[in-house]
C-alpha positions as CSV (number, residue, x, y, z in Angstrom):
1,M,-11.0,-11.8,-18.5
2,Q,-9.0,-9.4,-16.3
3,A,-8.7,-5.9,-17.6
4,M,-6.0,-5.0,-15.0
5,P,-2.8,-7.0,-14.4
6,V,-1.9,-7.9,-10.9
7,F,1.7,-8.1,-9.6
8,V,2.6,-9.6,-6.2
9,V,5.9,-8.6,-4.6
10,S,7.3,-11.4,-2.5
11,L,10.6,-12.9,-1.5
12,K,11.1,-16.2,-3.3
13,T,11.9,-17.8,0.0
14,A,8.7,-16.6,1.7
15,T,6.9,-19.9,1.1
16,D,4.3,-19.6,3.8
17,R,3.3,-16.1,2.8
18,R,3.2,-17.1,-0.9
19,A,1.0,-20.1,-0.1
20,A,-1.4,-18.1,1.9
21,L,-1.8,-15.3,-0.7
22,K,-2.0,-17.8,-3.6
23,S,-4.8,-19.6,-1.8
24,H,-6.6,-16.3,-1.2
25,L,-6.3,-15.0,-4.7
26,D,-7.3,-18.4,-6.2
27,D,-10.4,-18.3,-4.0
28,L,-11.3,-14.9,-5.5
29,G,-10.5,-16.0,-9.0
30,I,-7.8,-13.4,-9.5
31,R,-4.9,-14.2,-11.7
32,F,-1.6,-12.6,-10.8
33,E,2.1,-12.6,-11.6
34,W,4.8,-13.2,-8.9
35,F,7.5,-10.6,-8.8
36,D,10.5,-11.9,-6.8
37,A,11.4,-9.3,-4.3
38,I,15.0,-8.1,-3.9
39,R,16.8,-8.9,-0.7
40,G,18.7,-5.8,0.3
41,D,21.0,-7.7,2.5
42,Q,22.2,-9.7,-0.5
43,L,23.1,-6.6,-2.5
44,S,26.8,-6.0,-2.7
45,L,28.2,-3.1,-0.6
46,P,29.5,-1.2,-3.7
47,Y,26.0,-1.4,-5.3
48,R,24.3,-0.3,-2.2
49,Q,26.7,2.7,-2.0
50,Q,26.0,3.5,-5.6
51,V,22.2,3.6,-5.4
52,N,22.1,5.0,-1.9
53,P,25.3,7.1,-1.5
54,V,24.0,8.9,1.6
55,G,23.7,5.4,3.3
56,N,20.6,6.3,5.2
57,M,18.5,3.3,4.2
58,S,18.5,-0.1,5.8
59,P,19.0,-3.3,3.6
60,G,15.3,-4.0,4.0
61,Q,14.3,-0.6,2.8
62,L,16.6,-0.8,-0.1
63,G,15.2,-4.2,-1.2
64,C,11.6,-3.0,-0.9
65,Y,12.3,0.2,-2.8
66,L,14.1,-1.5,-5.7
67,S,11.4,-4.2,-5.9
68,H,8.6,-1.7,-6.4
69,I,10.7,0.4,-8.8
70,H,11.5,-2.6,-10.9
71,I,7.8,-3.3,-11.2
72,Y,7.2,0.3,-12.3
73,E,9.9,-0.3,-15.0
74,Q,8.0,-3.4,-16.2
75,I,4.7,-1.4,-16.3
76,I,6.5,1.2,-18.5
77,A,8.1,-1.5,-20.7
78,Q,4.8,-3.1,-21.3
79,A,2.9,0.2,-21.6
80,L,0.3,-1.0,-19.1
81,P,-2.3,1.8,-18.5
82,V,-2.7,0.7,-14.9
83,A,-1.7,-2.2,-12.7
84,L,-2.5,-3.5,-9.2
85,I,0.5,-4.2,-7.0
86,L,0.1,-6.3,-3.9
87,E,2.5,-7.4,-1.2
88,D,2.3,-10.9,0.1
89,D,0.5,-10.1,3.4
90,A,-2.5,-8.5,1.6
91,V,-6.1,-9.6,2.2
92,L,-8.6,-8.4,-0.4
93,H,-12.4,-7.8,-0.1
94,P,-14.2,-10.0,-2.7
95,S,-15.3,-6.8,-4.5
96,V,-11.8,-6.1,-5.7
97,K,-12.3,-8.8,-8.4
98,N,-14.8,-6.5,-10.0
99,L,-12.2,-3.7,-10.2
100,I,-9.7,-6.1,-11.7
101,E,-12.1,-7.5,-14.3
102,T,-13.5,-4.1,-15.4
103,G,-10.5,-2.0,-15.0
104,C,-10.4,1.5,-13.6
105,L,-13.1,3.8,-14.9
106,N,-10.9,6.8,-14.0
107,L,-7.2,7.0,-14.4
108,D,-6.8,10.6,-13.2
109,F,-4.3,9.6,-10.5
110,D,-0.7,8.4,-10.0
111,Y,-1.5,6.1,-7.0
112,C,-4.8,4.8,-5.7
113,F,-4.7,2.8,-2.5
114,L,-7.1,0.0,-1.8
115,G,-5.8,0.2,1.8
116,S,-3.0,1.9,3.6
117,D,-1.8,3.3,6.8
118,D,-3.5,6.4,8.1
119,C,-0.3,8.4,8.3
120,G,2.8,9.1,6.2
121,D,6.0,11.0,6.2
122,A,4.1,14.3,6.1
123,G,1.9,13.3,9.1
124,Y,-1.6,12.1,9.3
125,V,-3.4,11.5,6.0
126,Y,-6.9,12.8,5.2
127,Y,-9.3,12.3,2.3
128,D,-11.6,14.8,0.7
129,A,-15.1,13.5,1.0
130,A,-16.4,16.4,-1.2
131,K,-14.6,15.0,-4.4
132,P,-15.7,11.4,-5.0
133,S,-14.6,9.7,-8.2
134,R,-16.0,6.4,-9.4
135,L,-13.1,4.0,-9.7
136,S,-15.2,1.0,-10.7
137,T,-18.9,0.1,-10.6
138,Q,-18.5,-0.9,-7.0
139,H,-15.8,1.5,-5.7
140,M,-15.4,5.2,-5.0
141,A,-12.1,6.9,-4.7
142,F,-11.2,10.2,-3.0
143,P,-8.2,12.6,-3.2
144,L,-5.7,12.4,-0.4
145,S,-4.0,15.2,1.4
146,S,-0.6,13.4,1.2
147,G,0.9,10.0,0.6
148,P,0.4,7.3,3.3
149,F,2.8,4.6,4.5
150,C,2.2,1.0,3.4
151,L,2.2,-0.4,-0.1
152,H,0.4,-3.8,0.4
153,A,-2.4,-3.0,-2.1
154,Y,-2.4,-0.1,-4.6
155,C,-3.0,0.7,-8.2
156,I,-0.5,2.8,-10.1
157,T,-1.0,4.3,-13.6
158,L,1.5,4.3,-16.4
159,E,1.9,8.0,-15.9
160,G,2.5,7.5,-12.2
161,A,5.1,4.9,-12.9
162,K,6.9,7.1,-15.3
163,K,7.0,10.0,-12.9
164,R,8.4,7.9,-10.1
165,V,11.0,6.1,-12.2
166,A,12.2,9.4,-13.6
167,C,13.4,10.4,-10.1
168,A,14.0,7.0,-8.6
169,Y,17.8,7.3,-8.4
170,P,19.8,7.9,-6.2
171,L,17.7,6.5,-3.4
172,R,17.0,9.0,-0.6
173,R,14.0,7.8,1.3
174,P,11.9,4.5,1.6
175,I,9.6,3.9,-1.4
176,D,6.4,4.9,0.6
177,H,7.9,8.4,1.4
178,Y,6.6,11.1,-0.9
179,H,7.1,14.4,0.8
180,D,10.5,15.0,-0.6
181,L,9.8,14.0,-4.2
182,P,10.4,16.7,-6.9
183,Y,6.7,16.5,-7.9
184,R,3.4,16.2,-6.0
185,P,2.0,12.7,-6.8
186,R,-1.8,12.6,-7.5
187,M,-2.9,10.4,-4.6
188,M,-6.3,8.8,-4.2
189,T,-7.8,6.1,-1.9
190,V,-10.8,3.8,-2.0
191,V,-13.2,4.5,0.8
192,P,-14.2,2.3,2.5
193,M,-10.9,0.4,2.3
194,V,-11.0,-3.0,0.6
195,A,-7.5,-4.3,1.4
196,F,-6.2,-5.4,4.8
197,V,-3.3,-7.4,6.2
198,N,-3.2,-11.0,7.4
199,E,-1.7,-12.4,10.5
200,L,1.6,-13.1,8.7
201,S,2.2,-9.4,8.5
202,A,3.6,-9.6,12.0
203,V,6.8,-11.0,10.5
204,Q,8.2,-8.5,8.0
205,S,9.6,-10.5,5.1
206,M,10.8,-7.6,3.0
207,S,12.1,-5.2,5.6
208,S,14.6,-5.2,8.5
209,L,12.0,-3.7,10.9
210,N,11.4,-7.0,12.6
211,W,9.8,-7.3,16.0
212,S,10.6,-10.0,18.4
213,G,9.2,-11.7,21.4
214,L,5.8,-10.5,22.9
215,Q,5.2,-7.8,20.3
216,T,5.6,-10.1,17.4
217,R,3.2,-12.6,18.9
218,A,0.7,-9.9,19.8
219,R,0.7,-8.4,16.3
220,K,-0.9,-11.6,15.0
221,Y,-4.1,-10.9,16.8
222,R,-6.9,-8.5,15.6
223,W,-7.0,-6.7,18.9
224,Y,-3.4,-5.5,18.7
225,Y,-3.8,-2.6,16.3
226,P,-7.0,-1.1,17.8
227,L,-5.5,-1.4,21.3
228,R,-2.3,0.2,20.2
229,D,-4.1,3.1,18.6
230,L,-6.3,3.6,21.7
231,L,-3.2,3.7,24.0
232,K,-1.6,6.2,21.6
233,L,-4.8,8.4,21.7
234,K,-4.7,8.4,17.9
235,F,-8.2,9.6,17.5
236,V,-7.5,12.7,19.5
237,R,-4.2,13.3,17.7
238,K,-6.0,13.1,14.3
239,L,-8.5,15.7,15.4
240,I,-5.8,18.1,16.5
241,A,-3.8,17.5,13.3
242,L,-6.9,18.1,11.2
243,Q,-6.9,21.7,12.4
244,R,-3.3,22.2,11.6
245,T,-2.7,20.3,8.4
246,P,-2.1,22.5,5.3
247,F,-4.5,20.9,2.8
248,P,-3.8,21.1,-0.9
249,H,-7.3,22.6,-1.6
250,P,-10.5,23.4,0.3
251,G,-12.7,20.5,0.9
252,Q,-14.5,18.2,3.4
253,W,-11.3,16.6,4.8
254,R,-11.8,13.5,6.9
255,A,-9.4,11.2,8.7
256,L,-8.2,8.2,6.8
257,E,-8.8,4.8,8.4
258,S,-5.8,2.5,8.8
259,A,-5.7,-0.8,6.9
260,F,-3.6,-2.2,9.7
261,K,-6.3,-4.6,10.9
262,V,-5.4,-8.2,11.0
263,V,-8.1,-9.9,9.0
264,R,-8.3,-13.6,8.4
265,K,-10.0,-14.7,5.2
266,S,-12.9,-16.4,7.1
267,R,-13.8,-13.0,8.6
268,L,-13.0,-10.8,5.6
269,K,-16.4,-10.1,4.1
270,N,-18.1,-9.4,7.4
271,V,-15.4,-6.9,8.5
272,A,-15.3,-5.1,5.1
273,D,-19.0,-5.0,4.8
274,A,-19.3,-3.6,8.3
275,N,-17.1,-0.7,7.1
276,W,-19.2,-0.2,4.0
277,R,-22.3,0.2,6.1
278,K,-20.8,3.0,8.2
């Protein structure tokens, strides 16, 4: 019996991604509900101008934003205390089933990420290692300095959904931008991360930020993201930013790891367990 509902955001036409994720979740014994994502390029121009009068968001960003907001509205309508939301390129560590079956032991958050990017619209993201909170019998969660990019696997509480829906319109920024919200979301993350992306993430089905040619092909391989980060000197940049970031409170702030690691199901447990042993 699942204590936490699971919603999967996916375009109805993304048959390959749907098949891959369904197989993965079936293997884990996780029940879920499809939520048909909105195609921003199929929205009428008058409606797009109505919800985003500034006109600063791409059709893909509009579709992604509205898809997640509509799930939040469903969470509110059903009065669900908390829900797990996945995008169709997510790959979960087997321990996530425990979280779904038992539910969250702590709901003192708005968002809790099972995996995310290591930066957001406010810069690099850090977690406070001094304030662990038990999310489930197998998972610890920690406060975040700010909100990270990427919504491929996260929990949102009923209170968190209500706060976000209350200021959802008009649209001003992509759904995973939090810095300009009229409130400060309570952000947490699971450490070590338990959600990654699969090789199909190289083709963005819900956004207009598509890559082509060599970069698209390269993104399907697990060496792409580590090599990209190395060439960008990301480790050094994080250390420098650590000294300059205005943290919300004193603590033991540590750099957040990025979930952008292409992980195939056959390698998932070894990769995640290696992180847990660090």
